[in-house]
N, C-alpha and C positions, 0 to 999 in steps of 0.2 A: 457558495458551496458549504455544506455543513459537515466538515470532517473534524472529529475530536480525537484526542489521545485515547487509545483503547478501541477505536472503531475497527471493525473487520471489513476489509474491502476485497473486491475481486478484480483482477487485471484482465485485459483483453487477451494477452498471450501468457501461457504458463511459464513459470520459472523452470530452468533446466532440471530441477529435482522432480518436476511433475505437478507441483502444487500451484494453484493460481489464486490462493487466498493469503492475505497479508494482514498484519496488525499494525496500526499506526502508532509509532513510538514517540514522535516529536512533530509538532506543528508550529510553523513560523514562516520565515521567508523561504526556508527549505522544509521539506517533509521527509521524515525518516520512517521507513517501514521495515518490518521484520517478517520474513517468510514463515508461514505456519508449518511448512513441510520440513525444512532443514535448519531454520533459525538464522539464515543469512540476513544481515542488515544492509539496507540500501538507502542512500540519501538522494533525493530528487528535488529539482526545482519545482515550484508550484505548477509551471506550465507543462513540464514533462509529466508530472504526476497526473494532471488533468487529461493529457493525451492517452495515458496508459490505463486510466480508471474505466472499468466496465460498469460496476455498480457497488453500492454500499450494502454489505450483507447485514451488519448490525452496528448500532451506535453505542 
């Protein structure tokens, strides 16, 4: 998987604010993403992140 800090990703289900696009803030054993709609930051394990990922919009 080629996820870098600053990548924009799209999730399968939208966030409650209505946006489904996120910016990757941190990559490691956990992945931290920031919602582009409301700014909420969420930290996910790599396996949870891979389940929720629909596509990489930009790197």
